[in-house]
N, C-alpha and C positions, 0 to 999 in steps of 0.2 A: 299702087301703094297697098291696096287691100290684099292682093295676092302675096306680096312680099311680107306684109305684116302677119298674115296667116301662117306663112312658113316659119317666121321667127318665133311665133307663139308656140307652134307645135314642137319645134326644136328645143325651145326653152323648157317646155313641160317634160319632154322625153329625157333631156339632159339632167334635169332636176331629179327625176325618178331613178335614172340609171346610175348616177353618181351619188345619190342620196344627199344632194345639195339643193334642198327644196327652195331656197331663196332665188335660184335661177328662174323659177317660174314667174318671178316679179319683173323680169326684163321687159316684157311688153308694156307693163304699166309704167315702167321707168321711161321707155321710149315715147309713150304718149305724153307723159309729163314734160319731157324735154322738148318735144315738138310744140306743145302748147305754150311753154315758157318762151320759146323763140317767136311764135306767132302772136301771142297776146299775154304778156307777163302779168297784166292786171288780174286775170283769173287765178293765176298761180299765187299771186300776192294774197288774194282773198282766201285761197286754200291754206296758205301759211297762217293767216289769222285764225282760221278754224282750228288749226292744229295746236295753237298755243296752249289752250287749256288741256288738250289731250296728250301733250308731249310727255315723254318719259326720259329720265336720265339713264344713260347707258355707259357703263364703265369699260374702257378699252385697256389693252396692255400698257405697261410702263406708267401706270398711275393716271392716264388720261381719261377724260370723260366727255361725252357729248350729249346733246338733247335730240332725241329722235321723235318725229321726222323733221323737226323744225330747223336744226342747224344745217343739215345738208341742203334743205330748201333755201336757206339764207345764202349759202355759198353759191348755189346755182343762180339765184336771182341777182346776186351781186355781180357775177360775171356777165350775165345777160344785160343787166342795166348799164354796166360799164360799156359794153358794145353799143347799146342804144344811144348813150350819151355821145360816144365817138362819132356815130353816124348822124345824129339829129341835134347835136349840141347847139349849133348856130340857130336852129329854129326854136329852141326852148326859151321860155321866158326866164330871164336871169334875175328877176326881182326876188325870187325865193332865196337864192344863194347869196344875194347881196343884203339880205335882211340882217340886222345886228345879232339876232339870236343864232342864225346860221353861221355868221362870222365867228362868234364866240365858240360855237361847237367845233368849227373847223380848227380854231386855235387850240382847243382842248385836245383834238385828235392829233394835231401836229406835235404838241408837247409830249403826248404819249409816245410817239415814234422817236422824238428827240431823246427822251430819257431811256428809250430802249437801246439806243446806240451807246449810251454811257452806263448801261445796266451792269450790275455786279454779276448777273447771270444772264447773258445775252439771249440764249435759246428760250429760257423761260419767259422772258419779257417779249420776245418776238411772237411766241404763240399767243400770249395775251393780246398783243397789239393787233394781230391779224383777226382774232375773234372780235375785237372792238371795231375793226374796220368794217366787217360785214354786218354787224349790228347797226352801225350808224348809216352805212350805205342803203340798207334795205328799209329799216324802220324810220329813218329820217328823210333821206333824199328821195328814195323811191316812194315812200308813203306821202311825201310832200307833193309828188307829181301825180298821185292818184286820189288822195282824200282832199279834194280842193273845195268842194261845195257841200251844202247841207245834205243833199241826197247821197253824196259819197260817204259822208259820215254815218248816215243811217245804215248803209250797207256794212260799213265797218262795225257798227254797233251790233247788228244781228249776227254777223259772222263770229263775234266773240260770245254773244249772249247764249245762243243755243248749245254749243259744246260746253260752255261753262256750267250751265244749268244741268247738263247731262252728268258731268263729273260730280257736281254738288249732290245730285240725287243719289248717285252710287255711294258716295262717302256717307251721306246722312242715313241711308238705309243700312249700311254696314254698322255705323255707329249706334243706330237704334238697337241693333241686335245685342250690343254690349251694354245697353242702358245709358248711353250718352255719358259715360264716365270719363274723367280726365285722363287717367292712365292708359286708356285704350284708343285714344285719338290716332296715335301713330300707326296702329294696325289697320286703319281704314283708308289710308291715303294712297297706297300703291295701286297702280303704277304711275299715277298722274302727278303726285306731289312728293317732294323729298322729305318734308316735315310739316308740322302744323303751322309754323311761321310762314313758310313758303305758300301754303294753302290760304291762310288768312290774309296775307298780303295781297294776293290776286283778287280776292273777294272785296277787300276794303278799297283798293284803288279803283275798282270798277263800279262801286256803289254810286258815286256822283253821276256817272253817265246814266245809270238806271233811273235814278231819281229824276233827272231832267228830261229823259226820254218820255216820261209820262205826259209831258206837255204836247207831244206830237199828235196825240190822238184824243178825240172828245171823250168826256166822261161816259162810262158804262159801255164803251165799245169793246169788242173782243180783245184787240191788241192792247188797249189800256189796261184791261183786267189781267192780261197775261203779264204785263210789266209790273203791275201792282203785286200780283202773287209772287213773281220772281223776286221782287224787292224784299218781301216778307221772308221768303225762304233764305235769301242771301244773309239777311240780318240774323236769322236763327242759326245759320251755318257758322257765322262769325262768333256768335255766342257760344256754340258748342265746340269751337276750335280751341277755346281756352287760351287765347293769345293776348296777353296784356297789351302789347304794342298796338294790335288792331283795335282794341277798345279805345285806347287813348287817341289814336289817329282819327277815328271817326268823331270823337269829341272835338278835336282840333279842327277838323274839317267844318263842323257846324259853326265854330267861332270864326274860322277863316271866311266863311260865306259872308258874314256881316262886315268883316274887315274889308273885303273886296267891295262890297255893296256901298260902304261909306268912304271909300277911297283912303284907306288907312294902311295900305300894304307897306309903303316906305317906312312909316312910323313903326310898324310891327317888326320889320326887319332890323331897324336900328335898335329897338328895345331888346330884341332877341340876341343880337350880337353883343350889346353891352352886358346883358345878363350872363352870357357865356364867358365873356372876358373877366367879369368880376368873380364868377365862380372859379375860373382857372387860377386867377391871382391869389384868391383865398387859399385854395388847396396847395398851391406852390409855395406860399410864404412859410418859411421855417419848416418845410416838409410836413405841413399840416395833414396832407393826404394819408400819412402813415397812421394817424389816429383812427382811420376808418378801415384798417386792415381786418379781415374776417377771422373768426375762430375756425381753424382748420377742421376740427372735429365736428363742429355743428353746421358747417356749410356743406349741405348735401342735396341730393335730388329728392324732391317731394312728390308723393304719389297722389295727393289730393290738392285740388286747386285752392281751397281756402287756406291750407297750410302753406302753399306756395306764396300766396299774397302776404300772409303774415311773415314769412321768411324774407320776402323782398323788403318789407318795411324795416325789419330787424337787421338787414344786411347779412342774411344767412342763406340767401338763394344762390345756388351754385352757378347758374348761368349769368346772373348779374355780377357776382364777384369775379368770375372768370373773365368777364369783359374788362373790369377794372385792372385785372392782372395784365391783360394784353395792352390796354390803353396806356398804362404806365410805361410798359416796354416800348411802345410806339413813340411816345413823347421823348423818351431817352434816346431812341434811335435817331430822331430828327436832329439832335444836337451834333451828331457825327457827319450827317450828309444833308444839310439844310437846303442845298441848291437844286440838285437833280435827284436826290433820294437814291434808293437802292435799285430802282428799276421796276416797271410794272410787273405785278405777280410775284414779287420777291419777299414779301413780309415774312412768310412762314420760314423761309430759308435762313433768316438772319436774326429773328427776334429773341431766341432763347437766352443768349448772353446778357440781354438788357432787362430781363425780368427781375422783379423784386420778390424774394422768397416769402416775405410776410403776407403776400397776397395770393400765394399758391393755393390751389384747390385740388380736389380729387381727379379732375379732368384736365389738369394742366399739362399732362404728357401729350395731349392733342393728337391722338392716333389718326383722326380723320383729316388732319392737315388743314383745318379751317383757319381763317385769317383773323384780323383784328376786331371785327364786328363793329366797325364804324367807318363808313365809306369816306367821309370827309377827312378823318384822321389817316385813313389808308392812303388817300391821295398825297397827303403831306409826307408820309413815310416813304412811299414808293416813287413819287414824282417831285418832291421838294415843296417848298412854300409856294412857289409860282404855280405849280400844278394844282394845289388845293385852291389857291386864289382864283384861278381861271374857272374851275368847276363851280365854286361858290358864286362867282360873278355870273356865270351862265344860269345857274338855278335862280338867283335873286332877280336878275334882269328879266327872265322869262315871267316871273310872277308880277313884276312891276308893269311890264308890257302887257301881260294878260289882263290886268286890271283896266288899263287904258282901252284895250280892244273891247272888253266887255261893255264899258260905258259908251263907246262909240258905235256899237252894234245897234241897229234899228229894229231888227226882227227879234221876237221872243225866242224863236228856235236857235238863232245864232248866239244869242246871249246865253242860252242854256248849254250850248256846245262849248263855248269859251269858258263858262264858269265850271263845267264838268272837267275840262282839261286842267284848269287852275287847281281845283280841289284835288284832283287825282295826282297832280305834281306835288302838292303839299303833303299828301298822304305818303307818297313815295319818299320824299325828302325826310319826313318824320321817321320812316322805317330806316332810312340810310344813316340816321344819327347813331343808331345802335345795332345796325346790321350792314351787310355789304352785298346785297342781292341784285345790284344793278347789272351784274354780269350774267344773270339768269334770264331765260326767255320769258318767264312769268312776270318779271318786273321791268327789266331793261328795255324790252320792246315798247312798253307803254310810256316810259320816260321819254324816249325819243319821238314817239308818235304824238305825244301831247305837245311837244315843242313844235312839231310840224303843223299840227292843227291850229295852234295859236297864230303861227305865221300866216297860214292860208286865210284864216278868218280876218286877220289884219289887212292882208292884201285885198280881200273882197270889199272890206270897208273903204279902203283907199280908192278902189275902182269905182264904187258907187258914188263916193264923194266927188271924184273927178267927173264922172258922167253927169252928175247933178249940176256941177259948176258949168259944164259945157252947155247943158240945156238952159 
């Protein structure tokens, strides 16, 4: 093997130099990675976790884009895991896939493919559905077979922590050279983050894990001090990201901690849904929403953060009002296709005729082809009412079940892991109300892994309870 690998290495180097195709020199590394994936995919899964904060968005011809190196790793791991299940499926514990959260997620995936078949643009929806398939396979099913116990979660934590702090350090140093000004944030994020919202979202959703990881080590130990220092740096990074949603989600997470602690999750969900329903009925009654149409000339991009906050309150912030512009279009689209929607990934291709011109802004031509900026509404537009209902049921049930698992957990470590996953889910869902970043590796991966973590902690609790009963 060593001899043949040496020959391949030399040939790859010579071919790369001779043809000026230097990426050919990476063939040996690719072969090692492929070999390792087949022999022990756990190590490659942890490599994937390390790459999440480091990944970069790469644009391909025909308007396609991918995340490197994470997405190719996902595809490879999905194929290997599929072969592993085919070979060892009978030996694997089925309690994970029979869990209600797993069943709801499977129904969500099934409906995505069902609405792909009925899609208004089949090829667009098929690409979306395949990407969703490898996200769920790797970050939910594979993660569920790997992150099973507290020690596995600690490995998961450090695999994310070190590269995340590396990227934060680079961004903060670059931003410091600009004086930490609001209008220079975007210049500091390349190549790791698409924009400041993407950056702040990853920091915010990981904060709960960092907070509870402090419990693993005694006070004044080196690892405890490293985590404390990292927590402070992450909070500072969020502050200088100038992302309003990140500020709000952290406040929500603090409140959510006490809601979970005092077993009020069901009540909080009911109150939230009633509040959303009342708000919608108020705006829909007699077309009241038209009273909040922006002033086209004054709704602009702001270069200073304090001006942005003032504009948000006054309804003159361009990003906020552009969201209203697309949300109104989305709600009007649903009336035409309420059952199966337009198909996954198809909002952009059909929303323009449904827009209301009085809410138009300077960026309404949408050259970047972004979507509706609300994932729950996006589900309704692209997958119909049933698609949105399934996703909401999945999200809400995971929180309700997580609360129960938290209170059933006997160890402080496990309680911290479960609470961290719950709060991280809440932060993600708060972002999804006004964004649609679950399709990105920086957020979507954590959404599915949080679900897997809650399931596995629940299964651990059941096993311990059963063993205790036997004793």
